[in-house]
C-alpha positions in Angstrom: 0.3 -0.6 -0.1 2.8 2.6 0.6 4.2 1.5 -2.7 1.3 2.7 -4.4 0.5 6.2 -2.5 4.7 6.6 -3.2 4.0 5.9 -6.9 1.1 8.1 -6.7 2.8 10.7 -5.3 5.7 10.5 -7.5 3.3 10.5 -10.5 1.8 13.9 -9.6 5.1 15.6 -8.6 5.6 14.6 -12.6 2.6 16.2 -13.7 3.1 18.9 -11.4 6.5 20.0 -12.8 5.7 19.6 -16.5 5.6 22.7 -18.9 7.8 24.7 -16.6 10.5 23.1 -19.5 9.5 26.1 -21.9 9.8 28.8 -19.7 13.2 27.3 -18.4 14.4 27.2 -22.1 13.2 31.0 -22.7 14.7 31.9 -19.1 18.4 30.2 -21.0 18.6 31.3 -23.7 17.5 35.0 -22.5 20.5 34.7 -20.1 23.4 34.4 -23.1 22.3 37.3 -24.8 22.6 40.3 -24.3 22.1 43.7 -26.2 25.4 44.6 -28.5 26.5 41.4 -28.9 27.6 40.1 -32.4 24.8 38.2 -34.6 27.5 35.6 -35.6 28.0 35.0 -31.4 24.3 34.9 -31.2 23.8 32.4 -34.0 26.6 30.4 -31.9 24.9 30.5 -28.9 21.5 30.0 -29.6 20.2 27.0 -31.6 17.2 27.3 -33.8 16.8 30.7 -34.6 14.7 31.4 -37.7 16.0 34.1 -40.0 12.3 36.1 -40.5 13.8 39.3 -42.4 17.2 40.9 -43.1 18.1 43.7 -45.5 20.3 46.3 -45.7 20.1 47.8 -42.2 18.1 45.5 -40.2 18.3 41.3 -39.8 15.1 39.8 -37.1 15.3 36.2 -35.7 13.1 34.5 -34.6 12.8 31.8 -31.6 10.4 29.5 -30.2 10.7 27.0 -27.8 8.0 24.9 -27.0 6.9 22.2 -24.6 3.8 19.4 -23.3 2.1 20.3 -20.7 0.0 17.5 -19.8 -2.9 18.9 -18.1 -3.0 22.4 -20.5 -1.2 21.3 -23.8 1.3 22.4 -25.8 2.7 26.0 -24.7 4.7 28.2 -27.1 7.6 30.6 -25.7 8.8 33.4 -29.0 11.5 36.0 -28.9 12.3 38.0 -31.8 15.8 40.0 -31.6 16.7 42.5 -33.7 20.5 43.4 -35.2 21.6 46.3 -36.6 24.5 47.1 -38.0 25.6 43.5 -36.9 25.1 43.9 -32.9 21.8 43.4 -31.2 19.8 45.9 -30.2 16.3 45.0 -29.6 14.5 41.9 -27.9 10.9 41.4 -27.9 8.1 39.0 -28.0 6.5 40.7 -31.2 3.4 42.3 -32.2 -0.1 40.6 -32.3 -2.3 41.9 -36.0 -5.2 43.8 -34.2 -8.7 41.9 -34.4 -10.6 43.5 -37.3 -14.6 43.7 -36.2 -16.8 44.4 -38.6 -20.0 46.6 -37.1 -23.2 45.3 -39.5 -26.3 47.6 -38.6 
């Protein structure tokens, strides 16, 4: 009987700790980066970056980490890294497009 209680406790503890993974992963990425770092250094330190824009003045990289929360489903954390003149100048979560509403009279 004690073994069953122990297994249930261990199972609940495991389920409760799931989902923190994406937050921890993104925190580790943010700890590796800093304003002013070079683009090549960023590419060495961050795995899974995706270049979403590149022109003569700016490069923007998107980094997304995902984890599966057993109760709530998949969670995703996204950050955008902006480089100007080969230096990191800004990091943010991006912006959502405004939801359009149509008014019917």
